[in-house]
Each structure stands twice: as C-alpha cells, then as structure tokens.
C-alpha positions in Angstrom: -17.7 -8.4 51.6 -17.9 -11.7 53.3 -17.3 -15.3 52.3 -18.2 -18.3 54.4 -15.5 -20.8 55.3 -15.6 -24.4 54.1 -13.9 -27.5 55.3 -14.0 -30.0 52.5 -14.3 -33.6 53.8 -14.2 -35.7 50.6 -13.5 -38.8 52.8 -17.1 -38.7 54.0 -18.6 -40.1 50.8 -21.4 -42.6 51.0 -19.4 -45.5 49.7 -21.8 -48.1 51.2 -24.7 -46.5 49.3 -22.8 -46.3 46.1 -21.9 -50.0 46.2 -25.6 -50.9 46.0 -27.0 -48.3 43.6 -27.3 -48.4 39.8 -28.1 -44.7 39.1 -26.6 -41.4 40.0 -26.7 -39.9 43.5 -27.9 -36.3 43.5 -28.8 -35.2 47.1 -32.3 -33.9 47.8 -33.4 -34.0 51.4 -30.8 -34.4 54.1 -32.3 -34.5 57.6 -31.5 -35.4 61.2 -34.5 -37.1 62.9 -35.0 -39.2 66.0 -31.3 -40.1 66.3 -30.6 -40.9 62.7 -29.2 -39.0 59.7 -31.4 -39.4 56.6 -30.2 -38.8 53.1 -32.7 -38.8 50.3 -31.2 -38.6 46.8 -32.1 -38.8 43.1 -31.8 -42.3 41.8 -32.5 -44.3 38.6 -33.3 -47.8 39.6 -32.8 -49.2 36.1 -29.8 -47.5 34.7 -26.5 -45.7 35.6 -27.6 -42.6 33.6 -30.1 -39.9 34.8 -33.7 -40.7 34.2 -36.8 -42.3 35.8 -36.1 -40.2 38.9 -37.1 -41.6 42.3 -36.1 -40.6 45.8 -33.8 -43.3 47.2 -33.3 -43.3 51.0 -30.4 -44.2 53.3 -29.9 -43.7 57.0 -26.9 -43.5 59.3 -26.1 -43.0 63.0 -22.7 -41.4 62.3 -22.6 -40.1 58.7 -20.1 -42.7 57.8 -21.8 -46.1 57.8 -25.1 -46.1 55.9 -28.1 -48.4 55.6 -30.0 -48.5 52.3 -33.8 -48.5 52.7 -36.5 -48.8 50.2 -37.2 -45.8 48.0 -39.2 -43.1 49.7 -40.8 -41.7 46.6 -41.6 -43.4 43.3 -43.3 -42.2 40.1 -46.9 -43.3 40.9 -49.1 -40.3 40.0 -49.7 -38.3 36.7 -48.1 -35.3 38.2 -44.8 -37.1 38.8 -45.0 -39.6 35.9 -41.7 -38.4 34.5 -39.9 -38.3 37.8 -39.8 -37.3 41.4 -37.2 -34.6 41.1 -35.2 -32.7 43.7 -36.6 -31.0 46.7 -36.2 -30.6 50.5 -37.3 -31.9 53.9 -38.8 -29.5 56.5 -39.6 -30.5 60.1 -43.0 -28.9 60.9 -44.1 -27.3 64.2 -45.7 -30.6 65.4 -42.4 -32.4 64.8 -43.4 -34.2 61.6 -41.1 -34.0 58.6 -42.6 -33.1 55.3 -41.0 -33.6 51.8 -41.5 -31.0 49.2 -40.4 -32.2 45.8 -40.8 -31.4 42.1 -43.0 -33.7 40.1 -42.7 -33.8 36.3 -45.7 -34.9 34.3 -45.8 -36.6 30.9 -44.6 -33.6 29.0 -42.1 -32.7 31.8 -44.1 -29.7 33.0 -43.1 -29.2 36.7 -45.1 -28.6 39.9 -44.2 -28.8 43.6 -45.7 -31.8 45.5 -45.7 -32.8 49.1 -45.4 -36.1 51.0 -45.7 -37.0 54.7 -44.4 -40.0 56.6 -47.0 -42.7 57.0 -45.7 -43.3 60.5 -43.9 -40.3 62.0 -43.0 -42.3 65.1 -40.7 -44.5 63.0 -37.2 -43.2 63.3 -36.3 -44.8 59.9 -39.2 -43.0 58.1 -39.6 -46.0 55.9 -42.9 -45.1 54.2 -44.2 -41.9 52.8 -47.7 -40.9 51.6 -48.6 -38.4 48.9 -51.9 -36.6 49.8 -54.7 -36.0 47.3 -54.0 -32.2 47.5 -51.0 -32.6 45.2 -49.6 -30.8 43.4 -49.5 -28.1 46.0 -47.7 -25.4 43.9 -48.3 -25.1 40.2 -46.4 -22.9 37.7 -49.2 -20.4 37.6 -48.9 -16.7 37.3 -47.2 -14.3 34.8 -43.7 -14.8 33.5 -43.3 -18.5 34.4 -42.1 -21.3 32.2 -43.8 -24.6 33.2 -40.7 -26.7 32.4 -38.3 -24.4 34.3 -39.9 -24.5 37.8 -38.3 -26.8 40.3 -36.3 -27.7 43.4 -38.2 -26.2 46.5 -36.0 -25.2 49.5 -36.4 -26.2 53.1 -39.1 -24.1 54.7 -38.7 -21.3 57.2 -41.2 -19.1 59.1 -41.4 -15.3 59.0 -42.4 -12.8 61.6 -46.1 -13.4 60.7 -45.7 -17.0 61.6 -46.3 -18.2 58.1 -44.1 -20.7 56.3 -41.9 -19.6 53.4 -40.1 -21.5 50.7 -38.2 -20.6 47.6 -38.4 -22.4 44.2 -35.9 -22.1 41.4 -37.5 -20.8 38.2 -37.1 -18.9 35.0 -39.1 -15.7 35.3 -39.6 -13.6 32.2 -36.5 -15.2 30.7 -34.2 -14.7 33.7 -33.4 -16.5 36.9 -35.3 -16.2 40.1 -35.8 -17.8 43.5 -39.6 -17.4 43.7 -41.1 -16.9 47.2 -44.2 -18.8 48.4 -46.1 -18.5 51.7 -48.4 -20.9 53.6 -50.1 -21.1 57.0 -50.2 -24.9 57.0 -47.4 -26.0 54.6 -50.0 -27.5 52.2 -51.9 -24.5 50.7 -49.4 -22.1 49.1 -49.6 -18.7 47.5 -47.0 -17.0 45.5 -45.6 -13.7 46.9 -45.8 -10.9 44.3 -42.0 -10.6 44.3 -39.2 -13.2 44.3 -36.9 -13.8 47.2 -34.2 -12.7 44.8 -33.9 -12.6 41.0 -31.1 -11.8 38.5 -30.8 -10.7 35.0 -27.4 -12.2 34.8 -28.6 -15.8 34.2 -31.6 -17.7 32.9 -32.4 -20.5 35.3 -31.4 -21.5 38.8 -31.5 -25.1 39.9 -31.4 -26.4 43.5 -31.6 -23.1 45.4 -30.6 -23.2 49.1 -31.2 -20.5 51.7 -29.7 -20.4 55.2 -28.3 -18.2 57.9 -25.0 -18.0 59.7 -23.2 -15.8 62.3 -20.0 -14.0 61.5 -17.3 -15.2 63.8 -19.3 -18.1 65.2 -18.6 -21.7 64.7 -22.1 -22.9 65.4 -24.8 -23.5 62.8 -28.2 -21.8 62.7 -31.6 -23.4 62.3 -33.5 -21.2 59.8 -36.8 -22.1 61.4 -35.7 -20.7 64.8 -35.1 -17.1 65.9 -32.2 -15.7 63.9 -30.0 -13.1 65.6 -30.0 -9.6 64.1 -26.3 -9.7 63.2 -26.7 -12.9 61.2 -25.8 -13.1 57.5 -27.8 -15.1 55.0 -26.6 -17.2 52.1 -28.4 -17.8 48.9 -26.9 -20.7 46.9 -27.9 -21.8 43.4 -26.7 -24.4 40.9 -25.9 -23.1 37.4 -23.1 -23.2 34.8 -22.3 -26.8 35.9 -21.2 -25.6 39.4 -22.7 -24.3 42.7 -22.5 -20.6 43.4 -23.6 -18.4 46.3 -24.1 -14.9 47.5 -23.8 -13.5 51.0 -26.2 -10.8 52.2 -29.1 -10.1 54.6 -32.7 -11.2 54.7 -34.9 -8.1 54.8 -37.8 -9.3 56.9 -40.0 -6.3 56.3 -39.6 -6.5 52.5 -39.3 -10.4 52.5 -36.3 -10.2 50.2 -32.7 -11.4 50.1 -30.4 -8.4 49.7 -26.8 -9.4 48.7 -23.9 -7.5 50.0 -22.5 -7.1 46.5 -25.2 -5.1 44.7 -23.7 -5.6 41.3 -25.8 -8.2 39.4 -23.1 -10.2 37.7 -22.9 -14.0 37.9 -19.1 -13.7 37.4 -18.9 -12.2 40.9 -20.9 -14.9 42.6 -18.7 -17.2 44.8 -18.2 -20.9 44.2 -18.8 -23.6 46.9 -16.3 -26.0 45.3 -14.0 -25.8 42.3 -14.2 -29.5 41.5 -16.9 -31.6 39.7 -19.6 -30.6 42.2 -23.2 -29.7 41.6 -26.8 -29.7 43.1 -25.7 -29.4 46.7 -28.1 -29.3 49.6 -27.5 -28.2 53.2 -29.2 -29.1 56.4 -29.0 -28.1 60.1 -27.5 -30.9 62.2 -29.5 -30.5 65.4 -27.4 -33.2 67.1 -24.2 -31.2 66.9 -25.4 -27.7 66.2 -23.8 -27.3 62.8 -24.8 -27.0 59.2 -23.6 -29.6 56.7 -23.8 -29.5 53.0 -24.1 -32.5 50.7 -23.0 -32.3 47.1 -23.1 -34.4 44.0 -19.8 -35.4 42.5 -20.7 -36.9 39.1 -17.1 -37.7 38.3 -15.7 -37.6 34.7 -16.4 -41.2 33.6 -18.1 -41.9 30.4 -21.5 -43.6 30.2 -19.8 -46.8 29.1 -17.4 -46.6 32.0 -20.3 -46.1 34.4 -22.2 -49.0 32.9 -19.1 -51.3 33.3 -18.7 -50.4 37.0 -22.5 -50.5 37.7 -22.9 -47.1 39.3 -22.5 -43.4 38.7 -21.9 -40.4 41.0 -21.0 -40.1 44.6 -22.1 -37.9 47.5 -19.5 -35.7 49.2 -20.0 -33.8 52.4 -18.6 -30.4 52.9 -18.9 -29.3 56.6 -19.8 -25.7 56.5 -18.0 -23.8 59.2 -20.7 -21.1 59.6 -18.4 -18.2 60.5 -17.7 -15.5 57.9 -14.3 -14.2 57.0 -13.8 -10.7 55.5 -12.5 -10.7 52.0 -11.1 -7.8 49.9 
C-alpha cells in the first residue's frame, strides 16, 4: 500500500489573523488567485466559541504575513440563517472563482449554496454575491438525513467535461462522499452512486479529494489532465481527527477505489496525530505544490479562550505529493 508524505510546518500559523479574531478558525476555502493567497475560514464574530458561522477572509503574498479583510459570507438568507458552514473554492473555466458552502436554515437542515465574486478582477476578492438560484443542492433523494449533509469539495471535471463535487453525508445511516455533477457549476444532479461510502462510520465531515504522483515532488491540479499512474487521496474528518485513504479514481465507474479493500475505519491513515481537524487542501499554482490547512483547536477551556479573546489557530502542512511504499 502507499502513504503520502507530510512535512509538518507548525511555524506557518496565521498569527496575525488570530490576533484580530474573536472566534475559532476552521479553514474552508484556501485559494491562490491573481498573485495572492486567500484563506476563508469559519468565524464567530461575537464569541470565542463555535456558533453564528460566517466566512472570514484573509489574504497574503507569502503565506506568512496576512491581511484581514471583511467577511466574505454572512448569514443573510433563510437558507443560511443558522450559519454559512464549511465549503470550498473552485476556479471555473472562465477564470472566476466560485464558493460552494453549506447553509444551515432555522432548524439546521443543510443545503449547498454558491457565491461568486462581485468583481472578479479584484485580486483581493473583497465582495461576494449569492445568486437567487440558491440553494443549488438540497438533501433530496433516498437515504439522506437533512441535518447530516455538508462540506462540498473543490470541483473537478470528468472525461465528459462536466463538473463534479463530493459532499459529506450520512447515507442510510452510514458515511458517504456523495457525488454530484453539473455542466455549469450552478445546476447540480446527484449521481446514483457515491464517490465512496463506508459501513464503518456514520458521518464524514469536510471531505477532500485530490491526486498525486508516486515519486514526484510536484502537486497536481485536479481540474487539469491527471496522468494515468497518479494516485488519488480521499480525506475525511471523523473521530475528532482527519483520516485518509489512498487509491485510484475509476473514471469509467466515477468512483474512488481504495488500495486497501477492507472497509475498516481503524485502517484509515491519519494526517496528523495532534489536535488537528477539518483540514482543507488546495493546489498552489504559483509553486506547483499542494498545501493543506488544518484547524488546531488547542486544549484550552472556554473560559481560557474568553480570557485571551480568541480560540483556535490554523496550521499549514505542506503535502509532499510523492508516495512512499509501506508494509
């Protein structure tokens, strides 16, 4: 089997963002766009504990020094009245970035929503617009639980030219990365099978799906042509940690097939053995690498967090996208 190598770079935390934030910092949509690194992250503007979820937004030219901008997404619509939850950013064929995020309504039923930059020529992407077509993906169909349906991945295109995303869900009482397809990134239809599902757990949060080449130190952009010998990684958040499987993406079947065919969550690999959760990767087009952001929510009590005025930090793990054989 294979495992992908990690170089953990704890020093690259967003200290400048933390100094100015009240709430916790769970990464949602990292992106490199027009010369700037963007990090969108879950944020509670009124408290140091999770709640009132909005998408805070910071930018950097070097991944070290960060400028805090106004929030990108706030709770403004009935479909996200209880929060703009985690999601991803995808750069479309015309060069525009698009945010897919989970909106939670008054009873915390979840649906996937979309937002576009109000001015895509602005390298800072300061303002975002939610179109009237929202929500674009509802928890419709057999086997779904409306309050266990969240965290859409970055999109990729298949051989048919259509977009695909995966959404974490509970399906018939078990965990799944549901697969959706779209021609325009706005109108989505559920594929009749998941990208991958497991009877070994009940719900996956924050799924991530990307490709890497064994023996190669460069990252791969999932929206570009992927070499035949590439491996794919499916990562999920559960059990208070981030786990992953290595396998292949069967293009004909439109399914992820893990190398280890035994469906046992105890055999899934961990990205990090510290207090680390809800990670999200992105392809760094500037340097041809893949970087993963993770949320370290520390071990402080709520009263400790209130005293210091913030909770949680971001850590970057630079994924070295070569694979090493393991026994």
